[in-house]
C-alpha positions as semicolon CSV with decimal commas, in nm:
position;residue;x (nm);y (nm);z (nm)
1;M;0,000;0,000;0,000
2;S;0,127;0,347;-0,085
3;E;0,196;0,605;0,183
4;R;-0,057;0,887;0,177
5;V;0,060;1,237;0,264
6;A;-0,129;1,566;0,306
7;I;0,072;1,883;0,251
8;L;-0,056;2,217;0,377
9;I;0,086;2,532;0,222
10;D;-0,070;2,876;0,186
11;R;0,012;2,908;-0,186
12;Y;0,092;2,644;-0,444
13;L;0,139;2,625;-0,818
14;P;0,084;2,807;-1,041
15;I;0,177;3,068;-0,778
16;V;0,555;3,053;-0,789
17;G;0,792;3,134;-0,506
18;G;1,076;2,959;-0,330
19;A;0,860;2,758;-0,090
20;Q;0,617;2,661;-0,366
21;Q;0,896;2,537;-0,592
22;V;1,060;2,333;-0,317
23;V;0,732;2,179;-0,201
24;H;0,636;2,097;-0,560
25;Q;0,969;1,924;-0,624
26;I;0,933;1,719;-0,305
27;A;0,571;1,628;-0,383
28;R;0,645;1,542;-0,746
29;R;0,938;1,318;-0,653
30;L;0,738;1,142;-0,381
31;A;0,452;1,087;-0,630
32;E;0,702;0,937;-0,876
33;R;0,802;0,692;-0,601
34;G;0,443;0,582;-0,542
35;F;0,335;0,811;-0,260
36;V;-0,017;0,952;-0,283
37;L;0,001;1,327;-0,227
38;T;-0,273;1,579;-0,156
39;V;-0,182;1,947;-0,132
40;L;-0,426;2,169;0,058
41;T;-0,374;2,531;-0,033
42;R;-0,557;2,860;-0,050
43;R;-0,756;2,950;-0,359
44;L;-0,631;3,299;-0,430
45;T;-0,838;3,375;-0,741
46;L;-1,150;3,230;-0,898
47;D;-0,966;3,153;-1,222
48;L;-0,769;2,884;-1,035
49;P;-0,956;2,553;-1,030
50;R;-1,075;2,428;-0,692
51;G;-0,914;2,094;-0,762
52;E;-0,665;1,959;-1,013
53;T;-0,372;1,722;-1,050
54;I;-0,029;1,868;-1,119
55;D;0,254;1,624;-1,200
56;G;0,075;1,340;-1,022
57;V;-0,005;1,551;-0,715
58;R;-0,367;1,620;-0,617
59;V;-0,416;1,989;-0,540
60;L;-0,721;2,120;-0,351
61;R;-0,762;2,497;-0,328
62;L;-0,982;2,612;-0,043
63;G;-1,128;2,927;0,107
64;Y;-1,161;3,175;-0,178
65;H;-1,263;3,527;-0,083
66;P;-1,144;3,854;-0,236
67;R;-1,035;3,984;0,106
68;R;-0,707;3,823;0,212
69;I;-0,784;3,776;0,583
70;V;-1,128;3,629;0,512
71;S;-0,969;3,398;0,255
72;K;-0,714;3,277;0,511
73;V;-0,980;3,214;0,776
74;R;-1,200;3,026;0,527
75;C;-0,904;2,819;0,413
76;L;-0,820;2,739;0,776
77;R;-1,178;2,627;0,846
78;E;-1,206;2,423;0,526
79;S;-0,864;2,261;0,575
80;V;-0,950;2,146;0,925
81;A;-1,288;2,015;0,808
82;F;-1,127;1,829;0,517
83;L;-0,858;1,673;0,738
84;R;-1,115;1,567;0,998
85;E;-1,343;1,418;0,734
86;H;-1,055;1,231;0,569
87;R;-0,854;1,153;0,884
88;G;-0,814;0,783;0,804
89;E;-0,688;0,856;0,454
90;F;-0,349;1,004;0,545
91;D;-0,041;0,847;0,700
92;A;0,140;1,178;0,747
93;M;0,087;1,554;0,723
94;L;0,344;1,814;0,628
95;A;0,269;2,177;0,714
96;V;0,486;2,431;0,537
97;P;0,463;2,744;0,748
98;T;0,486;3,076;0,573
99;A;0,260;3,233;0,835
100;L;0,258;3,080;1,183
101;V;-0,112;3,078;1,269
102;T;-0,281;3,017;0,936
103;D;-0,037;2,751;0,815
104;L;0,031;2,545;1,126
105;L;-0,305;2,581;1,300
106;P;-0,505;2,355;1,062
107;T;-0,259;2,071;1,112
108;Y;-0,262;2,114;1,488
109;L;-0,644;2,136;1,507
110;A;-0,688;1,834;1,281
111;W;-0,441;1,635;1,490
112;R;-0,612;1,734;1,816
113;S;-0,961;1,660;1,686
114;T;-0,879;1,321;1,534
115;G;-0,661;1,173;1,807
């Protein structure tokens, strides 16, 4: 059975920055080795699809709102709900913090609420 990993990062491809490039390279290489990856990220604009697969990596974009802080709060809420609902589907979670509260909090809350 393949290892299943959830990755939480505030922005992901096609948004390009140093953290996004590194996380994408890690995820892509793990997917090539048979890992099943799901990236949970914030949907920054409506032209980005809510879900897609990029280089074998499932990407779910959550929490769209035109106001940044509302978008972050929605993404936080939706990430925790998704991780709780799918708690038996992941063997590991990787949180890539670019902002302490909004990036690490969903992982912590999901861990606390699922035991």
